[in-house]
C-alpha positions as CSV (number, residue, x, y, z in Angstrom):
1,X,104.1,119.5,75.6
2,X,104.7,123.3,76.4
3,X,106.7,124.5,79.2
4,X,106.6,121.5,81.6
5,X,108.5,121.8,84.8
6,X,109.1,119.5,87.3
7,X,111.1,118.0,90.3
8,X,111.5,114.1,91.7
9,X,113.1,114.0,94.4
10,X,115.5,110.7,95.6
11,X,113.0,108.5,97.6
12,X,110.2,110.4,97.0
13,X,106.4,109.1,94.9
14,X,105.8,112.2,92.3
15,X,102.8,111.4,89.6
16,X,102.3,112.8,86.1
17,X,98.4,112.8,85.8
18,X,96.3,114.2,83.6
19,X,93.7,112.5,80.8
20,X,94.6,111.3,77.9
21,X,96.5,113.3,75.1
22,X,97.6,115.3,78.3
23,X,101.6,114.8,77.5
24,X,102.3,112.3,80.3
25,X,103.8,109.7,77.9
26,X,105.9,112.6,76.2
27,X,107.3,113.9,78.9
28,X,108.8,110.5,80.4
29,X,109.7,110.1,76.9
30,X,112.1,112.9,77.2
31,X,113.4,112.0,80.7
32,X,114.3,108.9,79.4
33,X,115.7,110.3,76.1
34,X,114.0,108.6,73.8
35,X,112.4,111.9,72.0
36,X,114.7,115.0,72.5
37,X,113.0,118.5,73.5
38,X,112.8,121.4,71.0
39,X,113.9,123.3,73.7
40,X,114.1,124.2,77.4
41,X,116.6,121.2,79.6
42,X,116.5,118.1,81.0
43,X,118.0,117.1,84.3
44,X,118.7,113.2,85.7
45,X,121.4,112.7,88.8
46,X,122.4,116.0,87.2
47,X,123.5,114.9,83.4
48,X,121.5,115.7,80.3
49,X,119.5,111.7,79.2
50,X,121.0,109.5,77.8
51,X,123.9,106.3,77.8
52,X,125.5,107.9,80.8
53,X,122.3,107.6,82.9
54,X,120.4,104.7,81.4
55,X,121.9,102.0,83.5
56,X,120.2,103.4,87.1
57,X,117.0,104.2,85.7
58,X,114.2,101.4,85.2
59,X,110.7,101.8,83.0
60,X,107.7,100.4,82.8
61,X,106.4,101.4,79.3
62,X,102.8,101.4,79.0
63,X,103.2,99.5,76.0
64,X,103.8,95.9,78.1
65,X,106.7,93.6,76.1
66,X,107.5,90.8,77.4
67,X,108.9,87.5,75.4
68,X,105.8,85.0,75.6
69,X,108.1,82.0,75.4
70,X,110.5,82.8,78.5
71,X,109.6,82.3,81.8
72,X,108.8,84.3,84.7
73,X,112.5,84.0,86.0
74,X,114.5,84.1,82.5
75,X,113.1,87.4,81.2
76,X,113.8,88.8,85.0
77,X,117.2,87.8,84.7
78,X,117.4,88.5,80.6
79,X,116.2,92.6,81.8
80,X,118.9,92.7,84.6
81,X,122.0,91.5,82.1
82,X,120.7,94.1,80.1
83,X,121.6,96.6,82.3
84,X,124.9,95.5,83.5
85,X,124.5,93.0,86.3
86,X,126.0,90.0,86.7
87,X,124.0,86.4,85.4
88,X,124.6,85.0,89.0
89,X,123.7,88.0,90.6
90,X,120.6,88.7,88.0
91,X,119.5,84.8,89.1
92,X,119.4,85.5,92.8
93,X,117.3,89.2,92.3
94,X,115.1,87.8,90.1
95,X,114.1,84.6,92.8
96,X,113.8,87.4,95.6
97,X,111.6,89.5,93.6
98,X,108.9,87.1,92.2
99,X,108.6,85.6,95.9
100,X,108.2,89.6,97.2
101,X,105.5,90.3,94.8
102,X,103.8,86.7,95.1
103,X,105.6,84.7,91.8
104,X,107.8,82.5,93.3
105,X,105.7,79.2,92.5
106,X,104.9,80.7,88.5
107,X,108.8,81.3,87.8
108,X,109.2,78.6,85.9
109,X,105.6,79.3,83.9
110,X,106.3,80.9,80.1
111,X,105.0,84.6,80.0
112,X,101.8,83.5,77.4
113,X,100.8,81.0,80.6
114,X,100.5,84.0,83.4
115,X,97.2,86.3,83.8
116,X,97.7,89.6,82.9
117,X,97.8,90.8,86.4
118,X,101.1,88.0,86.8
119,X,102.5,89.1,83.7
120,X,102.3,93.0,84.4
121,X,104.4,92.3,88.2
122,X,107.1,90.7,85.9
123,X,107.2,93.9,84.1
124,X,107.7,95.5,87.0
125,X,110.6,92.9,87.9
126,X,112.2,93.9,84.6
127,X,112.3,97.6,86.0
128,X,113.3,97.5,89.0
129,X,115.5,94.1,89.1
130,X,118.9,96.1,88.7
131,X,118.4,98.5,91.4
132,X,117.7,102.1,90.2
133,X,117.7,104.9,91.4
134,X,114.9,106.6,89.5
135,X,112.1,104.6,88.5
136,X,109.3,105.8,85.8
137,X,106.6,103.4,85.4
138,X,103.8,104.5,82.9
139,X,100.4,103.6,83.4
140,X,101.4,101.1,85.6
141,X,97.9,100.4,87.1
142,X,96.1,100.1,83.4
143,X,94.4,96.9,83.2
144,X,94.5,95.6,87.5
145,X,92.6,94.3,89.5
146,X,92.3,95.7,92.2
147,X,94.3,92.8,94.5
148,X,97.2,93.4,92.2
149,X,96.9,97.6,92.4
150,X,97.2,96.8,96.1
151,X,100.0,94.9,95.2
152,X,101.9,96.9,93.2
153,X,100.5,100.4,95.2
154,X,102.8,98.0,98.2
155,X,105.2,97.9,95.5
156,X,106.0,101.2,94.7
157,X,105.8,102.3,98.6
158,X,108.7,99.5,99.5
159,X,110.6,101.3,96.5
160,X,110.1,104.7,97.8
161,X,111.2,103.8,101.4
162,X,114.3,102.1,100.0
163,X,115.3,105.3,98.6
164,X,114.5,105.0,95.4
165,X,112.2,107.9,93.6
166,X,109.3,106.8,91.8
167,X,107.7,108.3,88.7
168,X,104.7,107.5,87.4
169,X,101.9,108.8,85.4
170,X,97.9,108.0,85.6
171,X,94.8,109.3,84.4
172,X,93.4,107.9,87.9
173,X,93.4,110.5,91.0
174,X,92.9,107.9,93.7
175,X,96.1,106.5,93.2
176,X,97.8,109.7,93.4
177,X,96.0,110.6,96.4
178,X,97.0,107.7,97.9
179,X,100.8,107.0,96.6
180,X,102.0,110.6,95.9
181,X,104.3,112.7,98.1
182,X,103.4,115.6,94.9
183,X,102.0,115.4,91.4
184,X,101.9,117.4,88.7
185,X,98.6,117.8,86.5
186,X,98.8,118.3,82.6
187,X,96.5,119.2,80.5
188,X,97.2,119.7,76.6
189,X,100.0,119.4,77.1
190,X,100.3,122.2,79.8
191,X,101.4,122.1,83.6
192,X,97.9,123.2,84.9
193,X,98.8,122.3,88.5
194,X,102.0,121.3,90.9
């Protein structure tokens, strides 16, 4: 990317739009501290990206990665504990979120037995279980049917309504139009519109 500048205020939904290869994922990876920019600066909660802010961020990567032999509930508990949540609180939060997203009946099923849409909801839950202040979603609607897309949109709206900042990438304008308070369009690594 080249001189991309954006801000994501508290409790707002901000979209990164653009075609494949536009720089959306690269931008998100820099925000997360996975890659380092060659120049410029980043500030998350007034600090540089890295360990000092990681527990305050939830991330749903474009490349999904769940342990196929774990149950949905155990998966959520595992990721919540990785982010510093106690085992007791992680169990309660897993049950709460699985119920909220209509997966309570499947909490004891292994990930490999879930449909793609169900597994994607579990992946979203792993990103938000520890109650982050910033949630970054990389192409969260990819491969979902319309019903699951609507449920995911409702979940994203609920996060923002509760004061969580949401930053998500998409190449579908309709998702941005329905969800975003603001959005940035990237083209060939540059900001074309904000």
